[in-house]
MARKOL-519064 format. One record per residue (C-alpha): residue in one letter; residue number from 1; x, z, y. Coordinates in Angstrom, 2 decimals. Each point is the difference from the previous one (the first is absolute). Layout:
N
<rec><mifi>A</mifi><rodren>NUM</rodren><x>X</x><z>Z</z><y>Y</y></rec>
...
REM end
This chain:
261
<rec><mifi>M</mifi><rodren>1</rodren><x>80.64</x><z>94.93</z><y>105.79</y></rec>
<rec><mifi>K</mifi><rodren>2</rodren><x>3.52</x><z>1.36</z><y>0.05</y></rec>
<rec><mifi>L</mifi><rodren>3</rodren><x>3.06</x><z>-1.73</z><y>-1.41</y></rec>
<rec><mifi>T</mifi><rodren>4</rodren><x>3.25</x><z>1.80</z><y>-0.72</y></rec>
<rec><mifi>Q</mifi><rodren>5</rodren><x>3.22</x><z>-1.88</z><y>-0.70</y></rec>
<rec><mifi>I</mifi><rodren>6</rodren><x>1.76</x><z>2.00</z><y>-2.72</y></rec>
<rec><mifi>R</mifi><rodren>7</rodren><x>2.94</x><z>-2.22</z><y>-1.03</y></rec>
<rec><mifi>N</mifi><rodren>8</rodren><x>0.57</x><z>-3.68</z><y>-0.67</y></rec>
<rec><mifi>A</mifi><rodren>9</rodren><x>-3.34</x><z>-1.34</z><y>-1.37</y></rec>
<rec><mifi>T</mifi><rodren>10</rodren><x>-1.46</x><z>3.46</z><y>-0.62</y></rec>
<rec><mifi>V</mifi><rodren>11</rodren><x>-2.78</x><z>0.80</z><y>2.45</y></rec>
<rec><mifi>L</mifi><rodren>12</rodren><x>-2.99</x><z>2.35</z><y>0.01</y></rec>
<rec><mifi>L</mifi><rodren>13</rodren><x>-3.39</x><z>-1.24</z><y>1.20</y></rec>
<rec><mifi>D</mifi><rodren>14</rodren><x>-2.31</x><z>2.87</z><y>0.96</y></rec>
<rec><mifi>Y</mifi><rodren>15</rodren><x>-3.70</x><z>-0.82</z><y>0.20</y></rec>
<rec><mifi>G</mifi><rodren>16</rodren><x>-1.15</x><z>3.60</z><y>-0.30</y></rec>
<rec><mifi>H</mifi><rodren>17</rodren><x>-2.08</x><z>-0.65</z><y>-3.13</y></rec>
<rec><mifi>A</mifi><rodren>18</rodren><x>3.02</x><z>-1.66</z><y>-1.64</y></rec>
<rec><mifi>R</mifi><rodren>19</rodren><x>3.74</x><z>0.25</z><y>0.60</y></rec>
<rec><mifi>I</mifi><rodren>20</rodren><x>1.86</x><z>-2.87</z><y>-1.65</y></rec>
<rec><mifi>V</mifi><rodren>21</rodren><x>3.73</x><z>0.08</z><y>-0.66</y></rec>
<rec><mifi>V</mifi><rodren>22</rodren><x>1.36</x><z>-3.54</z><y>-0.28</y></rec>
<rec><mifi>D</mifi><rodren>23</rodren><x>2.98</x><z>-0.88</z><y>-2.22</y></rec>
<rec><mifi>P</mifi><rodren>24</rodren><x>1.50</x><z>3.46</z><y>-0.51</y></rec>
<rec><mifi>M</mifi><rodren>25</rodren><x>3.79</x><z>-0.26</z><y>-0.21</y></rec>
<rec><mifi>L</mifi><rodren>26</rodren><x>0.88</x><z>3.71</z><y>-0.02</y></rec>
<rec><mifi>A</mifi><rodren>27</rodren><x>3.59</x><z>0.17</z><y>-1.23</y></rec>
<rec><mifi>P</mifi><rodren>28</rodren><x>2.44</x><z>2.21</z><y>1.92</y></rec>
<rec><mifi>L</mifi><rodren>29</rodren><x>2.77</x><z>-1.49</z><y>2.13</y></rec>
<rec><mifi>G</mifi><rodren>30</rodren><x>2.50</x><z>-2.10</z><y>-1.95</y></rec>
<rec><mifi>T</mifi><rodren>31</rodren><x>-1.47</x><z>0.45</z><y>-3.50</y></rec>
<rec><mifi>L</mifi><rodren>32</rodren><x>-0.94</x><z>-3.66</z><y>-0.59</y></rec>
<rec><mifi>P</mifi><rodren>33</rodren><x>2.36</x><z>-2.94</z><y>-0.53</y></rec>
<rec><mifi>S</mifi><rodren>34</rodren><x>1.14</x><z>-2.43</z><y>2.64</y></rec>
<rec><mifi>L</mifi><rodren>35</rodren><x>-1.90</x><z>-3.27</z><y>0.35</y></rec>
<rec><mifi>K</mifi><rodren>36</rodren><x>3.17</x><z>-1.82</z><y>1.06</y></rec>
<rec><mifi>W</mifi><rodren>37</rodren><x>2.68</x><z>-0.80</z><y>-2.57</y></rec>
<rec><mifi>L</mifi><rodren>38</rodren><x>2.56</x><z>-2.32</z><y>1.57</y></rec>
<rec><mifi>T</mifi><rodren>39</rodren><x>0.77</x><z>1.92</z><y>3.18</y></rec>
<rec><mifi>R</mifi><rodren>40</rodren><x>2.81</x><z>2.53</z><y>0.28</y></rec>
<rec><mifi>Q</mifi><rodren>41</rodren><x>-2.27</x><z>2.23</z><y>2.03</y></rec>
<rec><mifi>R</mifi><rodren>42</rodren><x>-2.54</x><z>0.80</z><y>-2.68</y></rec>
<rec><mifi>R</mifi><rodren>43</rodren><x>-2.15</x><z>3.06</z><y>0.73</y></rec>
<rec><mifi>R</mifi><rodren>44</rodren><x>-2.27</x><z>1.87</z><y>-2.34</y></rec>
<rec><mifi>N</mifi><rodren>45</rodren><x>-3.68</x><z>0.11</z><y>0.86</y></rec>
<rec><mifi>P</mifi><rodren>46</rodren><x>-2.00</x><z>1.30</z><y>1.70</y></rec>
<rec><mifi>L</mifi><rodren>47</rodren><x>2.23</x><z>0.14</z><y>3.06</y></rec>
<rec><mifi>V</mifi><rodren>48</rodren><x>-2.04</x><z>2.83</z><y>1.52</y></rec>
<rec><mifi>D</mifi><rodren>49</rodren><x>-1.83</x><z>2.96</z><y>-1.46</y></rec>
<rec><mifi>L</mifi><rodren>50</rodren><x>-3.73</x><z>0.52</z><y>0.26</y></rec>
<rec><mifi>P</mifi><rodren>51</rodren><x>-1.04</x><z>1.44</z><y>3.37</y></rec>
<rec><mifi>A</mifi><rodren>52</rodren><x>-0.70</x><z>3.72</z><y>0.25</y></rec>
<rec><mifi>E</mifi><rodren>53</rodren><x>-3.72</x><z>-0.75</z><y>0.35</y></rec>
<rec><mifi>A</mifi><rodren>54</rodren><x>-0.19</x><z>-1.82</z><y>-3.35</y></rec>
<rec><mifi>P</mifi><rodren>55</rodren><x>-0.89</x><z>2.87</z><y>-2.39</y></rec>
<rec><mifi>A</mifi><rodren>56</rodren><x>-3.04</x><z>1.10</z><y>2.02</y></rec>
<rec><mifi>L</mifi><rodren>57</rodren><x>-1.12</x><z>-3.59</z><y>0.54</y></rec>
<rec><mifi>L</mifi><rodren>58</rodren><x>0.31</x><z>-0.86</z><y>-3.67</y></rec>
<rec><mifi>D</mifi><rodren>59</rodren><x>-1.81</x><z>3.15</z><y>-1.08</y></rec>
<rec><mifi>S</mifi><rodren>60</rodren><x>-3.00</x><z>-1.16</z><y>2.02</y></rec>
<rec><mifi>A</mifi><rodren>61</rodren><x>-0.26</x><z>-3.37</z><y>-1.80</y></rec>
<rec><mifi>T</mifi><rodren>62</rodren><x>-3.17</x><z>-0.76</z><y>-1.97</y></rec>
<rec><mifi>H</mifi><rodren>63</rodren><x>0.95</x><z>-3.49</z><y>-1.25</y></rec>
<rec><mifi>A</mifi><rodren>64</rodren><x>3.00</x><z>-2.27</z><y>-0.42</y></rec>
<rec><mifi>L</mifi><rodren>65</rodren><x>0.09</x><z>-3.75</z><y>0.60</y></rec>
<rec><mifi>I</mifi><rodren>66</rodren><x>2.71</x><z>-2.16</z><y>-1.59</y></rec>
<rec><mifi>T</mifi><rodren>67</rodren><x>0.91</x><z>-3.43</z><y>1.36</y></rec>
<rec><mifi>H</mifi><rodren>68</rodren><x>2.34</x><z>-0.88</z><y>-2.90</y></rec>
<rec><mifi>C</mifi><rodren>69</rodren><x>2.14</x><z>1.90</z><y>-2.45</y></rec>
<rec><mifi>R</mifi><rodren>70</rodren><x>1.28</x><z>-2.19</z><y>-2.84</y></rec>
<rec><mifi>K</mifi><rodren>71</rodren><x>3.39</x><z>-1.74</z><y>-0.35</y></rec>
<rec><mifi>G</mifi><rodren>72</rodren><x>1.96</x><z>3.00</z><y>1.24</y></rec>
<rec><mifi>H</mifi><rodren>73</rodren><x>-1.61</x><z>0.47</z><y>3.41</y></rec>
<rec><mifi>F</mifi><rodren>74</rodren><x>0.99</x><z>3.65</z><y>0.29</y></rec>
<rec><mifi>D</mifi><rodren>75</rodren><x>-0.13</x><z>-0.30</z><y>3.78</y></rec>
<rec><mifi>H</mifi><rodren>76</rodren><x>-3.81</x><z>0.04</z><y>-0.29</y></rec>
<rec><mifi>L</mifi><rodren>77</rodren><x>-0.50</x><z>2.33</z><y>-2.96</y></rec>
<rec><mifi>D</mifi><rodren>78</rodren><x>3.02</x><z>1.87</z><y>-1.32</y></rec>
<rec><mifi>R</mifi><rodren>79</rodren><x>0.33</x><z>2.57</z><y>-2.79</y></rec>
<rec><mifi>A</mifi><rodren>80</rodren><x>-0.58</x><z>2.86</z><y>2.41</y></rec>
<rec><mifi>G</mifi><rodren>81</rodren><x>-3.17</x><z>-1.69</z><y>1.26</y></rec>
<rec><mifi>K</mifi><rodren>82</rodren><x>-1.28</x><z>-0.62</z><y>-3.54</y></rec>
<rec><mifi>R</mifi><rodren>83</rodren><x>0.70</x><z>3.61</z><y>-0.97</y></rec>
<rec><mifi>W</mifi><rodren>84</rodren><x>-1.77</x><z>1.27</z><y>3.11</y></rec>
<rec><mifi>L</mifi><rodren>85</rodren><x>-3.06</x><z>-2.15</z><y>-0.68</y></rec>
<rec><mifi>R</mifi><rodren>86</rodren><x>-0.06</x><z>0.92</z><y>-3.69</y></rec>
<rec><mifi>E</mifi><rodren>87</rodren><x>0.18</x><z>3.72</z><y>0.70</y></rec>
<rec><mifi>R</mifi><rodren>88</rodren><x>-2.87</x><z>-0.16</z><y>2.48</y></rec>
<rec><mifi>Q</mifi><rodren>89</rodren><x>-2.04</x><z>-2.65</z><y>-1.84</y></rec>
<rec><mifi>L</mifi><rodren>90</rodren><x>-0.95</x><z>-1.54</z><y>3.31</y></rec>
<rec><mifi>P</mifi><rodren>91</rodren><x>-2.10</x><z>-3.15</z><y>-0.33</y></rec>
<rec><mifi>V</mifi><rodren>92</rodren><x>2.45</x><z>-2.91</z><y>0.25</y></rec>
<rec><mifi>L</mifi><rodren>93</rodren><x>-1.54</x><z>-3.19</z><y>1.40</y></rec>
<rec><mifi>C</mifi><rodren>94</rodren><x>1.76</x><z>-3.17</z><y>-1.10</y></rec>
<rec><mifi>M</mifi><rodren>95</rodren><x>-0.43</x><z>-3.64</z><y>-0.93</y></rec>
<rec><mifi>P</mifi><rodren>96</rodren><x>-0.81</x><z>-1.03</z><y>-3.60</y></rec>
<rec><mifi>D</mifi><rodren>97</rodren><x>3.53</x><z>-1.33</z><y>-0.63</y></rec>
<rec><mifi>D</mifi><rodren>98</rodren><x>1.48</x><z>3.45</z><y>0.66</y></rec>
<rec><mifi>A</mifi><rodren>99</rodren><x>-2.61</x><z>2.07</z><y>-1.84</y></rec>
<rec><mifi>D</mifi><rodren>100</rodren><x>1.55</x><z>0.09</z><y>-3.49</y></rec>
<rec><mifi>H</mifi><rodren>101</rodren><x>3.46</x><z>0.71</z><y>1.41</y></rec>
<rec><mifi>L</mifi><rodren>102</rodren><x>-1.38</x><z>3.03</z><y>1.84</y></rec>
<rec><mifi>R</mifi><rodren>103</rodren><x>-2.21</x><z>1.23</z><y>-2.84</y></rec>
<rec><mifi>E</mifi><rodren>104</rodren><x>2.99</x><z>-0.03</z><y>-2.34</y></rec>
<rec><mifi>R</mifi><rodren>105</rodren><x>1.65</x><z>2.48</z><y>2.37</y></rec>
<rec><mifi>G</mifi><rodren>106</rodren><x>-2.90</x><z>2.40</z><y>-0.21</y></rec>
<rec><mifi>L</mifi><rodren>107</rodren><x>-1.58</x><z>-0.73</z><y>3.36</y></rec>
<rec><mifi>N</mifi><rodren>108</rodren><x>-3.70</x><z>0.22</z><y>0.86</y></rec>
<rec><mifi>V</mifi><rodren>109</rodren><x>-0.59</x><z>-3.69</z><y>0.64</y></rec>
<rec><mifi>Q</mifi><rodren>110</rodren><x>-2.97</x><z>-1.44</z><y>1.87</y></rec>
<rec><mifi>V</mifi><rodren>111</rodren><x>0.13</x><z>-3.79</z><y>-0.04</y></rec>
<rec><mifi>L</mifi><rodren>112</rodren><x>-1.05</x><z>-2.04</z><y>3.02</y></rec>
<rec><mifi>Q</mifi><rodren>113</rodren><x>-1.65</x><z>-3.41</z><y>-0.24</y></rec>
<rec><mifi>A</mifi><rodren>114</rodren><x>2.55</x><z>-2.82</z><y>-0.30</y></rec>
<rec><mifi>T</mifi><rodren>115</rodren><x>-1.80</x><z>-1.90</z><y>2.76</y></rec>
<rec><mifi>G</mifi><rodren>116</rodren><x>-2.58</x><z>1.05</z><y>2.54</y></rec>
<rec><mifi>P</mifi><rodren>117</rodren><x>-0.95</x><z>3.48</z><y>1.17</y></rec>
<rec><mifi>T</mifi><rodren>118</rodren><x>-0.10</x><z>3.12</z><y>-2.20</y></rec>
<rec><mifi>P</mifi><rodren>119</rodren><x>-2.20</x><z>2.88</z><y>1.16</y></rec>
<rec><mifi>F</mifi><rodren>120</rodren><x>2.04</x><z>2.99</z><y>1.17</y></rec>
<rec><mifi>G</mifi><rodren>121</rodren><x>-1.23</x><z>3.04</z><y>1.87</y></rec>
<rec><mifi>H</mifi><rodren>122</rodren><x>-2.68</x><z>-1.23</z><y>2.35</y></rec>
<rec><mifi>G</mifi><rodren>123</rodren><x>1.53</x><z>-3.48</z><y>0.29</y></rec>
<rec><mifi>T</mifi><rodren>124</rodren><x>2.24</x><z>-2.43</z><y>-1.87</y></rec>
<rec><mifi>I</mifi><rodren>125</rodren><x>3.57</x><z>-0.95</z><y>-0.89</y></rec>
<rec><mifi>T</mifi><rodren>126</rodren><x>0.77</x><z>-3.72</z><y>-0.25</y></rec>
<rec><mifi>P</mifi><rodren>127</rodren><x>3.29</x><z>-1.38</z><y>-1.40</y></rec>
<rec><mifi>V</mifi><rodren>128</rodren><x>2.07</x><z>-2.54</z><y>1.92</y></rec>
<rec><mifi>P</mifi><rodren>129</rodren><x>2.72</x><z>-1.91</z><y>-1.90</y></rec>
<rec><mifi>C</mifi><rodren>130</rodren><x>3.66</x><z>0.64</z><y>0.85</y></rec>
<rec><mifi>L</mifi><rodren>131</rodren><x>2.89</x><z>-2.44</z><y>-0.14</y></rec>
<rec><mifi>H</mifi><rodren>132</rodren><x>2.94</x><z>2.27</z><y>-0.80</y></rec>
<rec><mifi>G</mifi><rodren>133</rodren><x>2.70</x><z>-2.56</z><y>0.76</y></rec>
<rec><mifi>E</mifi><rodren>134</rodren><x>0.20</x><z>-3.76</z><y>-0.39</y></rec>
<rec><mifi>G</mifi><rodren>135</rodren><x>2.04</x><z>-2.33</z><y>-2.20</y></rec>
<rec><mifi>W</mifi><rodren>136</rodren><x>1.91</x><z>1.23</z><y>-3.04</y></rec>
<rec><mifi>V</mifi><rodren>137</rodren><x>0.22</x><z>3.59</z><y>1.23</y></rec>
<rec><mifi>G</mifi><rodren>138</rodren><x>-3.77</x><z>0.09</z><y>0.40</y></rec>
<rec><mifi>R</mifi><rodren>139</rodren><x>-0.40</x><z>-0.95</z><y>-3.66</y></rec>
<rec><mifi>L</mifi><rodren>140</rodren><x>1.76</x><z>3.24</z><y>-0.96</y></rec>
<rec><mifi>M</mifi><rodren>141</rodren><x>-2.40</x><z>2.20</z><y>1.95</y></rec>
<rec><mifi>A</mifi><rodren>142</rodren><x>-3.30</x><z>1.69</z><y>-0.82</y></rec>
<rec><mifi>H</mifi><rodren>143</rodren><x>-1.91</x><z>-1.41</z><y>2.97</y></rec>
<rec><mifi>G</mifi><rodren>144</rodren><x>-2.72</x><z>2.63</z><y>0.17</y></rec>
<rec><mifi>H</mifi><rodren>145</rodren><x>-2.74</x><z>0.23</z><y>2.59</y></rec>
<rec><mifi>G</mifi><rodren>146</rodren><x>-0.78</x><z>1.34</z><y>3.40</y></rec>
<rec><mifi>Y</mifi><rodren>147</rodren><x>-3.35</x><z>1.61</z><y>0.73</y></rec>
<rec><mifi>L</mifi><rodren>148</rodren><x>-2.68</x><z>-0.22</z><y>2.66</y></rec>
<rec><mifi>I</mifi><rodren>149</rodren><x>-1.72</x><z>3.41</z><y>0.20</y></rec>
<rec><mifi>E</mifi><rodren>150</rodren><x>-3.35</x><z>0.19</z><y>1.75</y></rec>
<rec><mifi>Q</mifi><rodren>151</rodren><x>-1.89</x><z>3.27</z><y>0.50</y></rec>
<rec><mifi>P</mifi><rodren>152</rodren><x>-3.12</x><z>0.39</z><y>2.19</y></rec>
<rec><mifi>G</mifi><rodren>153</rodren><x>0.69</x><z>1.71</z><y>3.30</y></rec>
<rec><mifi>E</mifi><rodren>154</rodren><x>3.76</x><z>-0.57</z><y>-0.37</y></rec>
<rec><mifi>P</mifi><rodren>155</rodren><x>2.39</x><z>-2.76</z><y>1.11</y></rec>
<rec><mifi>S</mifi><rodren>156</rodren><x>0.76</x><z>-2.57</z><y>-2.69</y></rec>
<rec><mifi>V</mifi><rodren>157</rodren><x>3.52</x><z>0.25</z><y>-1.45</y></rec>
<rec><mifi>Y</mifi><rodren>158</rodren><x>2.08</x><z>-2.79</z><y>-1.54</y></rec>
<rec><mifi>L</mifi><rodren>159</rodren><x>2.93</x><z>1.22</z><y>-2.10</y></rec>
<rec><mifi>A</mifi><rodren>160</rodren><x>2.06</x><z>-3.17</z><y>-0.38</y></rec>
<rec><mifi>G</mifi><rodren>161</rodren><x>2.16</x><z>1.23</z><y>-2.90</y></rec>
<rec><mifi>D</mifi><rodren>162</rodren><x>3.30</x><z>-1.62</z><y>-0.92</y></rec>
<rec><mifi>T</mifi><rodren>163</rodren><x>-0.36</x><z>-3.53</z><y>1.35</y></rec>
<rec><mifi>V</mifi><rodren>164</rodren><x>1.62</x><z>-2.62</z><y>2.13</y></rec>
<rec><mifi>L</mifi><rodren>165</rodren><x>-2.13</x><z>-1.64</z><y>2.68</y></rec>
<rec><mifi>S</mifi><rodren>166</rodren><x>-2.22</x><z>-2.15</z><y>-2.23</y></rec>
<rec><mifi>E</mifi><rodren>167</rodren><x>-3.25</x><z>-1.86</z><y>0.63</y></rec>
<rec><mifi>P</mifi><rodren>168</rodren><x>-2.20</x><z>2.65</z><y>-1.75</y></rec>
<rec><mifi>V</mifi><rodren>169</rodren><x>1.51</x><z>2.63</z><y>2.30</y></rec>
<rec><mifi>R</mifi><rodren>170</rodren><x>-0.68</x><z>-2.12</z><y>3.09</y></rec>
<rec><mifi>Q</mifi><rodren>171</rodren><x>-3.50</x><z>-0.76</z><y>-1.23</y></rec>
<rec><mifi>C</mifi><rodren>172</rodren><x>-0.82</x><z>3.67</z><y>-0.53</y></rec>
<rec><mifi>V</mifi><rodren>173</rodren><x>1.06</x><z>0.81</z><y>3.56</y></rec>
<rec><mifi>R</mifi><rodren>174</rodren><x>-1.79</x><z>-3.02</z><y>1.50</y></rec>
<rec><mifi>D</mifi><rodren>175</rodren><x>-3.25</x><z>0.19</z><y>-1.96</y></rec>
<rec><mifi>N</mifi><rodren>176</rodren><x>-0.48</x><z>3.75</z><y>-0.36</y></rec>
<rec><mifi>A</mifi><rodren>177</rodren><x>1.58</x><z>1.15</z><y>3.28</y></rec>
<rec><mifi>P</mifi><rodren>178</rodren><x>1.11</x><z>3.38</z><y>-1.42</y></rec>
<rec><mifi>A</mifi><rodren>179</rodren><x>0.14</x><z>2.73</z><y>2.60</y></rec>
<rec><mifi>V</mifi><rodren>180</rodren><x>3.21</x><z>1.39</z><y>-1.53</y></rec>
<rec><mifi>C</mifi><rodren>181</rodren><x>2.59</x><z>-1.97</z><y>-1.97</y></rec>
<rec><mifi>V</mifi><rodren>182</rodren><x>2.87</x><z>1.69</z><y>-1.84</y></rec>
<rec><mifi>V</mifi><rodren>183</rodren><x>2.71</x><z>-2.59</z><y>-0.54</y></rec>
<rec><mifi>P</mifi><rodren>184</rodren><x>3.48</x><z>-0.01</z><y>-1.54</y></rec>
<rec><mifi>A</mifi><rodren>185</rodren><x>2.73</x><z>-0.84</z><y>2.48</y></rec>
<rec><mifi>G</mifi><rodren>186</rodren><x>3.21</x><z>0.99</z><y>-1.78</y></rec>
<rec><mifi>G</mifi><rodren>187</rodren><x>1.12</x><z>-3.51</z><y>-0.95</y></rec>
<rec><mifi>A</mifi><rodren>188</rodren><x>0.89</x><z>1.17</z><y>-3.51</y></rec>
<rec><mifi>A</mifi><rodren>189</rodren><x>2.34</x><z>-2.33</z><y>-1.88</y></rec>
<rec><mifi>M</mifi><rodren>190</rodren><x>2.19</x><z>0.21</z><y>-3.06</y></rec>
<rec><mifi>D</mifi><rodren>191</rodren><x>3.59</x><z>-1.24</z><y>-0.04</y></rec>
<rec><mifi>L</mifi><rodren>192</rodren><x>-1.14</x><z>-3.56</z><y>-0.64</y></rec>
<rec><mifi>G</mifi><rodren>193</rodren><x>-3.19</x><z>-1.84</z><y>0.96</y></rec>
<rec><mifi>G</mifi><rodren>194</rodren><x>-2.38</x><z>0.28</z><y>2.90</y></rec>
<rec><mifi>E</mifi><rodren>195</rodren><x>-1.93</x><z>2.89</z><y>1.44</y></rec>
<rec><mifi>L</mifi><rodren>196</rodren><x>-2.52</x><z>1.82</z><y>-2.18</y></rec>
<rec><mifi>I</mifi><rodren>197</rodren><x>-2.18</x><z>1.37</z><y>2.80</y></rec>
<rec><mifi>M</mifi><rodren>198</rodren><x>-0.57</x><z>-0.69</z><y>3.67</y></rec>
<rec><mifi>D</mifi><rodren>199</rodren><x>2.78</x><z>0.74</z><y>2.42</y></rec>
<rec><mifi>G</mifi><rodren>200</rodren><x>-0.44</x><z>1.00</z><y>3.63</y></rec>
<rec><mifi>P</mifi><rodren>201</rodren><x>-0.67</x><z>-3.49</z><y>1.40</y></rec>
<rec><mifi>Q</mifi><rodren>202</rodren><x>-2.58</x><z>-0.77</z><y>-2.70</y></rec>
<rec><mifi>A</mifi><rodren>203</rodren><x>-1.78</x><z>3.32</z><y>0.54</y></rec>
<rec><mifi>L</mifi><rodren>204</rodren><x>-0.17</x><z>-0.70</z><y>3.72</y></rec>
<rec><mifi>E</mifi><rodren>205</rodren><x>-1.23</x><z>-3.55</z><y>-0.63</y></rec>
<rec><mifi>L</mifi><rodren>206</rodren><x>-2.85</x><z>1.44</z><y>-2.06</y></rec>
<rec><mifi>A</mifi><rodren>207</rodren><x>-0.78</x><z>2.55</z><y>2.70</y></rec>
<rec><mifi>A</mifi><rodren>208</rodren><x>-0.23</x><z>-2.81</z><y>2.57</y></rec>
<rec><mifi>L</mifi><rodren>209</rodren><x>-2.54</x><z>-1.72</z><y>-2.26</y></rec>
<rec><mifi>G</mifi><rodren>210</rodren><x>-2.24</x><z>3.08</z><y>-0.19</y></rec>
<rec><mifi>Q</mifi><rodren>211</rodren><x>-1.73</x><z>2.16</z><y>2.58</y></rec>
<rec><mifi>G</mifi><rodren>212</rodren><x>0.22</x><z>3.49</z><y>-1.52</y></rec>
<rec><mifi>I</mifi><rodren>213</rodren><x>2.69</x><z>2.63</z><y>-0.38</y></rec>
<rec><mifi>F</mifi><rodren>214</rodren><x>2.99</x><z>-0.84</z><y>-2.20</y></rec>
<rec><mifi>I</mifi><rodren>215</rodren><x>2.13</x><z>2.66</z><y>-1.67</y></rec>
<rec><mifi>A</mifi><rodren>216</rodren><x>3.41</x><z>-0.92</z><y>-1.39</y></rec>
<rec><mifi>N</mifi><rodren>217</rodren><x>1.53</x><z>1.76</z><y>-2.99</y></rec>
<rec><mifi>H</mifi><rodren>218</rodren><x>2.53</x><z>-0.63</z><y>-2.80</y></rec>
<rec><mifi>L</mifi><rodren>219</rodren><x>2.64</x><z>1.10</z><y>2.51</y></rec>
<rec><mifi>E</mifi><rodren>220</rodren><x>3.27</x><z>1.94</z><y>-0.29</y></rec>
<rec><mifi>A</mifi><rodren>221</rodren><x>-0.73</x><z>1.42</z><y>-3.46</y></rec>
<rec><mifi>L</mifi><rodren>222</rodren><x>1.53</x><z>-2.50</z><y>-2.46</y></rec>
<rec><mifi>D</mifi><rodren>223</rodren><x>3.38</x><z>-1.69</z><y>-0.02</y></rec>
<rec><mifi>H</mifi><rodren>224</rodren><x>-1.43</x><z>-3.53</z><y>-0.26</y></rec>
<rec><mifi>C</mifi><rodren>225</rodren><x>-2.22</x><z>0.33</z><y>3.11</y></rec>
<rec><mifi>P</mifi><rodren>226</rodren><x>2.30</x><z>-0.64</z><y>2.99</y></rec>
<rec><mifi>T</mifi><rodren>227</rodren><x>-2.48</x><z>0.10</z><y>2.91</y></rec>
<rec><mifi>P</mifi><rodren>228</rodren><x>0.66</x><z>2.98</z><y>2.34</y></rec>
<rec><mifi>R</mifi><rodren>229</rodren><x>-2.97</x><z>1.66</z><y>1.67</y></rec>
<rec><mifi>A</mifi><rodren>230</rodren><x>1.58</x><z>-0.05</z><y>3.46</y></rec>
<rec><mifi>A</mifi><rodren>231</rodren><x>0.63</x><z>-3.76</z><y>-0.12</y></rec>
<rec><mifi>L</mifi><rodren>232</rodren><x>-3.59</x><z>-0.62</z><y>-1.13</y></rec>
<rec><mifi>V</mifi><rodren>233</rodren><x>-1.40</x><z>2.10</z><y>2.85</y></rec>
<rec><mifi>Q</mifi><rodren>234</rodren><x>2.09</x><z>-1.98</z><y>2.49</y></rec>
<rec><mifi>A</mifi><rodren>235</rodren><x>-1.15</x><z>-3.30</z><y>-1.51</y></rec>
<rec><mifi>A</mifi><rodren>236</rodren><x>-3.65</x><z>1.09</z><y>0.29</y></rec>
<rec><mifi>H</mifi><rodren>237</rodren><x>0.55</x><z>0.76</z><y>3.69</y></rec>
<rec><mifi>R</mifi><rodren>238</rodren><x>1.58</x><z>-3.42</z><y>0.58</y></rec>
<rec><mifi>A</mifi><rodren>239</rodren><x>-2.93</x><z>-1.67</z><y>-1.76</y></rec>
<rec><mifi>G</mifi><rodren>240</rodren><x>-2.54</x><z>1.85</z><y>2.17</y></rec>
<rec><mifi>L</mifi><rodren>241</rodren><x>-1.46</x><z>1.74</z><y>-3.07</y></rec>
<rec><mifi>A</mifi><rodren>242</rodren><x>1.24</x><z>3.55</z><y>0.47</y></rec>
<rec><mifi>H</mifi><rodren>243</rodren><x>-3.49</x><z>1.26</z><y>0.93</y></rec>
<rec><mifi>R</mifi><rodren>244</rodren><x>-1.32</x><z>-0.82</z><y>-3.49</y></rec>
<rec><mifi>F</mifi><rodren>245</rodren><x>3.08</x><z>-0.24</z><y>-2.22</y></rec>
<rec><mifi>H</mifi><rodren>246</rodren><x>1.10</x><z>3.44</z><y>-1.18</y></rec>
<rec><mifi>V</mifi><rodren>247</rodren><x>3.15</x><z>0.99</z><y>-1.87</y></rec>
<rec><mifi>P</mifi><rodren>248</rodren><x>-0.68</x><z>3.59</z><y>-1.12</y></rec>
<rec><mifi>A</mifi><rodren>249</rodren><x>2.66</x><z>2.43</z><y>-1.13</y></rec>
<rec><mifi>D</mifi><rodren>250</rodren><x>-0.25</x><z>1.54</z><y>-3.44</y></rec>
<rec><mifi>G</mifi><rodren>251</rodren><x>-2.47</x><z>2.87</z><y>0.18</y></rec>
<rec><mifi>Q</mifi><rodren>252</rodren><x>-1.76</x><z>-1.36</z><y>3.09</y></rec>
<rec><mifi>T</mifi><rodren>253</rodren><x>-3.81</x><z>-0.08</z><y>0.03</y></rec>
<rec><mifi>L</mifi><rodren>254</rodren><x>-2.05</x><z>-2.53</z><y>1.98</y></rec>
<rec><mifi>A</mifi><rodren>255</rodren><x>-3.74</x><z>0.40</z><y>0.61</y></rec>
<rec><mifi>F</mifi><rodren>256</rodren><x>-2.43</x><z>-2.92</z><y>0.39</y></rec>
<rec><mifi>A</mifi><rodren>257</rodren><x>-3.64</x><z>-0.15</z><y>1.06</y></rec>
<rec><mifi>L</mifi><rodren>258</rodren><x>-2.57</x><z>-2.62</z><y>-0.93</y></rec>
<rec><mifi>N</mifi><rodren>259</rodren><x>0.56</x><z>-1.92</z><y>3.25</y></rec>
<rec><mifi>T</mifi><rodren>260</rodren><x>3.76</x><z>-0.33</z><y>-0.61</y></rec>
<rec><mifi>A</mifi><rodren>261</rodren><x>1.13</x><z>-3.43</z><y>1.15</y></rec>
REM end
């Protein structure tokens, strides 16, 4: 299995028989609004353009997988991403709560089971609940789901989605021991309220709980995600986790074998 970090939450999982693009946010540099309103240093999103490798990678995709998309979450599926999916009519895997929203936009929706595994390829995809912020700010969010993807002959992959470090996330890592975990580490927060996703320390805490490889994303692409890659790499070294905690650059591809651990 190969995993390519494209930008923010957008990654490509390549299993050979299936190449899954996750949460396609495809807008050009600076064409989306800021996610901060009270600061004097507002910046339009995304803060960086797609990497040069993106067009070829996206052209190879056979499926899309959406973690959440309602309530204005353009950072996981923006207009450019919807248009791209609609034009290609790629099968779009999603949870039941998102299905009507996506169908209304002309996408080729394939609904996953709300709980338990759904057959996919030669294996399964199983949803894992997200907690997209706590307290009053969490009540404004579409919480979505992460996914545990299991394919025979390939390392298991847990895509955590947009979540803080919650008990379902810990339980997935403890009980299923995914070989590869893709976790948000940007510490996204609005002007008021707590964090909406894991920050660096929470991502490293989760990595210490597991045994597999951890891949951090949601970094340096949106104005409400303050975690810098360099600081996260240094923190992983200090925690003794650098050998299995990766912080890929946009466009970087990582390859994993079945015995990845």
